[in-house]
C-alpha positions as a printed Julia matrix, in Angstrom:
189×3 Matrix{Float64}:
  0.1   -0.21    0.4
  2.7    2.33    1.02
  4.18   2.05   -2.18
  1.7    2.55   -3.89
  0.45   5.94   -2.67
  4.04   6.65   -3.71
  2.85   6.59   -6.9
 -0.28   7.87   -6.58
  1.93  11.34   -4.74
  4.6   12.11   -7.28
  2.01  11.51  -10.69
  0.25  14.31   -8.52
  2.91  16.57   -8.03
  3.74  15.75  -11.52
  0.98  16.58  -13.14
  0.69  19.95  -10.95
  4.31  21.24  -12.56
  3.04  20.36  -15.58
  0.16  22.06  -15.49
  1.68  25.23  -13.9
  4.33  25.13  -16.34
  1.5   24.93  -19.71
 -0.14  28.12  -17.28
  2.9   30.08  -16.73
  4.3   29.16  -20.74
  0.62  30.16  -22.4
  0.31  32.92  -20.05
  3.33  34.9   -20.29
  2.8   36.32  -23.6
 -0.5   38.31  -22.3
  1.65  39.64  -19.21
  4.11  40.96  -22.08
  1.37  42.9   -23.57
 -0.28  44.14  -20.68
  3.04  45.24  -19.16
  4.72  47.12  -22.51
  3.3   50.27  -23.5
  1.87  51.21  -27.2
  4.91  51.8   -29.18
  3.56  55.92  -28.86
  3.92  55.65  -25.07
  6.97  54.62  -25.19
  8.3   56.74  -27.87
  6.85  59.8   -25.21
  8.28  58.77  -22.4
 11.71  57.87  -23.46
 11.23  61.8   -25.29
 10.58  63.18  -21.7
 12.89  61.34  -20.67
 16.07  62.51  -22.57
 14.28  66.25  -22.33
 15.11  65.62  -18.36
 17.66  62.98  -17.37
 21.33  64.64  -17.18
 24.0   61.72  -17.47
 22.57  60.89  -21.15
 25.39  62.2   -23.64
 24.76  66.02  -25.41
 24.33  64.11  -28.83
 21.27  61.26  -26.68
 19.5   64.27  -25.09
 19.23  65.13  -28.81
 18.16  62.11  -30.47
 14.97  60.67  -30.97
 13.87  56.98  -31.78
 11.85  58.09  -35.17
 14.05  56.77  -38.09
 12.53  59.72  -39.68
 13.27  63.32  -40.46
  9.47  64.34  -40.41
  9.37  68.15  -39.0
  6.52  67.35  -36.33
  6.43  69.32  -33.21
  6.88  65.61  -31.53
  9.96  66.2   -33.1
 11.16  68.74  -30.93
 12.58  70.02  -27.19
 10.08  72.14  -25.47
 12.86  75.44  -26.16
 11.63  74.32  -29.54
 15.37  72.93  -30.25
 15.0   69.93  -33.23
 15.16  66.48  -32.3
 18.15  64.2   -34.44
 16.7   60.64  -35.58
 19.18  57.89  -33.18
 20.06  55.78  -36.34
 21.73  59.05  -37.65
 25.23  58.48  -38.94
 27.91  61.44  -39.03
 29.03  61.91  -42.74
 32.13  65.13  -42.76
 32.24  67.99  -41.01
 33.02  71.6   -41.59
 35.92  72.84  -41.2
 38.03  69.18  -41.57
 38.71  67.94  -38.05
 41.72  69.7   -35.69
 40.0   73.45  -37.16
 37.21  75.29  -35.99
 35.19  78.34  -37.09
 35.92  80.99  -34.41
 34.09  84.03  -34.84
 36.21  86.28  -36.95
 36.37  83.3   -39.45
 32.5   82.11  -40.53
 31.98  81.64  -43.53
 29.32  84.72  -45.17
 26.92  81.4   -45.88
 26.67  80.6   -42.51
 26.02  84.14  -40.71
 22.56  84.91  -43.32
 19.62  82.34  -43.2
 20.2   79.22  -45.64
 19.44  75.19  -45.28
 20.7   71.73  -45.25
 18.95  69.84  -48.65
 16.43  67.14  -47.38
 17.5   63.94  -45.09
 20.98  65.98  -44.27
 21.35  67.0   -40.12
 23.17  69.0   -38.64
 24.62  69.22  -34.88
 27.14  72.92  -34.21
 29.68  71.93  -31.14
 31.35  74.85  -29.21
 34.24  74.06  -27.76
 34.74  77.92  -27.12
 32.69  81.05  -26.52
 28.87  81.64  -27.2
 27.04  81.46  -30.91
 23.26  82.23  -31.54
 21.34  79.82  -33.96
 18.75  80.52  -34.17
 16.2   78.42  -35.92
 13.25  80.57  -38.67
 11.44  77.3   -39.66
  8.52  76.25  -38.67
  8.86  78.43  -35.62
 11.38  81.49  -34.67
 13.77  79.91  -31.5
 16.93  81.76  -30.8
 19.12  79.62  -29.04
 22.95  80.53  -27.55
 25.53  77.32  -28.17
 28.19  77.17  -25.81
 30.32  73.48  -24.59
 27.38  72.35  -22.89
 24.69  73.32  -25.65
 24.28  71.37  -29.4
 22.47  72.72  -31.8
 20.48  70.42  -33.61
 19.7   71.89  -37.5
 16.77  70.22  -39.68
 17.21  69.39  -43.21
 15.21  72.08  -44.77
 15.1   74.04  -42.58
 15.74  77.98  -42.95
 19.2   78.7   -40.04
 21.64  81.17  -39.05
 24.6   81.68  -36.51
 25.78  85.0   -35.15
 28.9   84.74  -32.94
 27.98  86.24  -29.47
 32.09  86.17  -27.96
 35.1   86.93  -29.86
 36.79  83.43  -28.43
 34.19  81.96  -29.81
 35.55  78.26  -31.08
 33.08  75.51  -32.69
 32.42  72.74  -35.8
 29.73  72.25  -37.45
 28.51  68.38  -38.15
 26.66  66.57  -40.6
 24.67  63.69  -39.73
 22.55  61.51  -42.2
 19.79  58.49  -41.33
 21.49  55.55  -43.83
 19.36  54.96  -46.84
 17.85  58.95  -46.86
 19.83  58.76  -50.38
 23.53  60.07  -52.0
 25.36  62.94  -50.34
 26.36  65.14  -52.52
 26.42  68.75  -50.85
 28.99  70.86  -51.05
 30.51  73.14  -48.29
 31.76  75.42  -47.27
 34.89  76.48  -44.44
C-alpha cells in the first residue's frame, strides 16, 4: 500500500508541475503585452526622459527614436530645438577635424539664412565662447550655444548663426539617416 501511495503522490506532484508550466507559458505573452506600453506611449516617455535626464551624452539628449525626418512638433524639445533621429550617422564636418571656425572666420553663408538639403541633419558643436543659433522655420526660436549646449540643425529648415563672443570656436557636423540618399553637398570652410 505504501508503494501505491508514493506513486500516486509523485503523479499528483508531476501533474501539478506540468499544469503550472503550461499555464505559465500560455500567460507569458499576455503578461508581457499588459506590461509593455503601446509604441507611442513608449516614445513619449522616452522623449520626456531625454529632456530631463542629465546623464545622457549631449548627442543622446538631442535624439529621438523615430527613423524619419518629419517636421512634427513632437520632434522638438520644449525650447524649440529639434531632435535628431537616433540612427543618424555622421559623415563629415566643417571645417575639417583639428580646425574650428572662429568669430572672425565664420563663413558668410552661415551668417545669413540658409538650409541643409533633404535628409541632412547637423550638429553645431561649440568648443569655446558663445554662438547664437536662430532657427527660423517652422517656428522661430533663438538659442545660445556653448560647450555644454549643442545646436541641432533640421533638414531643409531655415536657420542662421551669429558670434556672441570673441573667443568663439565651433564646428558643424553633418549627419544622415542610412538609406536616405547620396550625399552631394558642397560645403564652405
